[in-house]
C-alpha positions in Angstrom: 7.9 12.2 -4.7 6.6 14.9 -6.6 3.6 17.4 -5.7 1.0 15.5 -8.4 2.2 11.6 -6.7 1.7 13.5 -3.4 -1.8 14.3 -4.4 -2.9 11.2 -6.3 -1.6 9.6 -2.7 -3.3 10.9 -0.9 -6.8 10.7 -3.0 -5.8 6.9 -3.3 -5.4 6.3 0.7 -8.7 7.6 1.1 -10.1 5.9 -1.8 -8.5 2.6 0.0 -10.1 3.6 3.5 -13.7 5.2 2.8 -14.7 2.7 -0.4 -15.3 -0.7 1.4 -17.9 0.7 3.8 -19.6 1.7 0.3 -18.7 -0.6 -1.9 -20.9 -3.6 -2.3 -19.6 -5.6 0.4 -16.6 -7.7 1.4 -16.8 -10.1 -2.1 -16.6 -7.0 -4.4 -14.4 -4.1 -2.6 -11.3 -6.0 -1.6 -10.8 -6.8 -5.7 -12.2 -3.0 -6.4 -9.2 -1.7 -4.1 -6.5 -3.7 -5.3 -7.1 -3.3 -8.3 -6.4 0.9 -8.3 -3.6 0.4 -6.2 -2.1 -2.2 -8.9 -3.1 0.6 -11.1 -2.0 3.3 -8.8 1.3 1.6 -8.6 1.5 0.9 -12.6 0.8 4.2 -14.2 1.8 6.7 -11.3 4.8 5.4 -9.3 6.5 2.3 -11.4 6.3 0.0 -8.4 5.5 -3.7 -7.5 3.5 -5.0 -4.8 6.8 -6.4 -3.7 7.3 -2.3 -2.9 4.5 -2.6 -0.5 6.4 -5.5 1.2 4.9 -8.6 -0.4 6.6 -10.9 -2.3 5.6 -14.7 -2.5 9.3 -15.5 -2.1 9.6 -14.1 0.6 7.6 -16.4 2.4 8.9 -18.3 5.8 7.5 -20.9 7.6 8.1 -19.0 10.8 6.4 -16.5 10.1 3.1 -18.6 10.7 4.6 -20.2 14.1 5.6 -16.5 14.9 2.3 -15.2 14.5 0.6 -18.2 16.2 2.8 -17.3 19.4 2.0 -13.4 18.9 -2.3 -14.2 17.9 -2.2 -15.9 21.4 -0.2 -13.7 23.3 -2.2 -10.3 21.8 -5.3 -12.0 22.7 -3.7 -13.0 26.7 -3.4 -9.1 26.5 -6.8 -7.7 25.4 -8.4 -10.2 27.8 -6.8 -9.9 31.2 -5.0 -6.3 30.9 -6.6 -4.3 28.5 -9.9 -5.1 28.5 -10.6 -4.8 32.4 -8.3 -1.4 32.0 -10.7 -0.1 29.1 -14.0 -1.1 31.2 -12.7 1.6 33.9 -12.0 4.3 31.2 -15.1 3.5 29.1 -17.7 2.0 31.0 -20.5 2.5 29.2 -19.1 1.2 25.4 -19.2 -1.9 24.3 -17.2 -3.5 20.6 -19.8 -3.8 18.4 -19.8 -7.4 16.9 -23.0 -7.6 15.2 -21.1 -7.5 11.5 -20.5 -11.4 13.1 -23.5 -12.4 14.7 -24.2 -14.9 12.1 -21.3 -17.0 12.9 -22.6 -18.1 16.1 -22.9 -21.8 16.6 -23.3 -21.9 12.6 -20.2 -24.2 12.0 -21.2 -23.5 7.9 -20.8 -19.6 8.3 -18.1 -19.8 10.8 -15.7 -21.7 8.0 -16.7 -19.2 5.6 -15.3 -16.2 7.7 -12.4 -18.1 8.8 -11.3 -18.2 5.1 -12.1 -14.3 5.0 -10.3 -13.5 7.5 -7.1 -14.7 5.8 -8.5 -13.2 2.3 -9.7 -9.8 3.7 -8.3 -9.5 7.6 -5.0 -11.0 7.0 -4.0 -10.1 3.6 -6.0 -7.6 1.6 -5.7 -5.4 5.0 -2.3 -5.6 5.8 -1.3 -5.0 2.1 -3.4 -1.8 2.1 -2.8 -0.3 5.0 0.7 -1.8 6.5 1.9 -2.1 3.2 0.7 0.9 0.8 -0.5 3.5 3.0 2.4 3.4 5.5 5.0 3.6 2.7 2.9 6.1 0.7 2.9 8.1 3.8 6.7 7.4 4.3 7.2 9.3 0.8 4.6 11.8 1.8 6.0 12.5 5.3 10.2 12.9 4.8 12.7 13.1 7.1 14.8 11.2 9.8 11.1 10.8 11.6 9.1 9.5 8.5 9.1 6.2 9.1 7.8 7.1 13.1 5.3 9.4 11.9 3.9 7.2 9.0 4.1 4.2 11.6 1.8 6.4 14.2 -0.6 7.9 11.5 -1.2 4.3 9.4 -2.0 3.1 13.1 -4.7 5.6 13.6 -6.0 5.6 10.2 -6.3 1.0 10.6 -8.2 2.3 14.1 -10.4 4.2 12.1 -11.3 2.3 9.5 -13.2 0.0 11.9 -15.0 2.8 13.3 -18.3 0.3 13.0 -17.6 -1.3 16.1 -17.4 1.6 18.1 -14.8 3.5 20.2 -13.7 0.5 21.9 -12.9 -1.4 18.7 -11.1 1.6 16.8 -9.1 1.8 20.2 -8.7 -2.5 19.9 -7.4 -2.2 15.9 -5.5 0.4 16.3 -3.3 -1.3 19.0 -3.7 -4.9 17.3 -2.5 -2.8 14.1 0.9 -2.0 15.7 1.8 -4.6 16.8 1.0 -6.3 13.4 2.9 -3.5 11.8 6.0 -4.0 14.4 6.5 -7.5 13.0 6.7 -6.2 9.9 9.4 -3.9 10.1 11.2 -5.9 12.7 11.6 -8.8 10.5 13.3 -6.7 7.4 9.8 -5.1 6.1 8.1 -8.8 5.6 4.2 -8.4 4.7 3.9 -12.1 5.9 5.0 -12.1 9.6 1.6 -9.4 9.7 -0.6 -11.2 7.6 0.0 -13.7 10.1 -0.3 -12.9 13.3 -3.7 -10.8 11.7 -4.8 -13.8 10.4 -4.5 -16.1 13.9 -5.3 -13.2 16.0 -9.0 -12.8 13.7 -9.3 -16.8 14.2 -9.2 -16.5 17.7 -11.8 -13.6 18.2 -14.3 -15.6 15.4 -13.8 -18.9 17.1 -14.5 -16.8 20.6 -17.6 -15.2 18.8 -18.7 -18.9 17.1 -18.3 -20.5 20.6 -20.3 -17.9 22.0 -17.9 -16.2 24.6 -17.9 -13.2 22.9 
């Protein structure tokens, strides 16, 4: 990757992280960001979405059941391991879930949000963060530790992307994102594994909000 490509990669990464918070809402920004990424890949680096670990031909049913198991294990860890510890460290902080307040006791909104959790949370965020941003950072930060450094930096960026949820939300997102990312890397850089564990983890959390437990 030459200097010009590195610079343009940094600009697009910044756009991917910042624009969604100001870009017209959840029904608008994913398509704008995906279009920008597509154009960048096509005309700047001559790549495809398959170079970001996403390919319909790589779909595996195993990714679904592993996603379910991983999501349940992750939710259990956060409930009984993470929450008690983080509440001691940050006793006066709460995760801001006000963006999802409209689904409490409302089955229509609940179903709509579940669909969006798959499209935006599962597919879009995994493609952008653990596909596009991660691979850009690997190219920007070459060397024997490129993957580790890029993995850590991607996790930090993914956590900060959820800043509206407060410090606890940032930390939880960073840890959860690292698990999604590890599964992608473990299964030969197959994005489907991240998509499904992310989706099912969100499903569990949204269901808890809907039922009034969060």
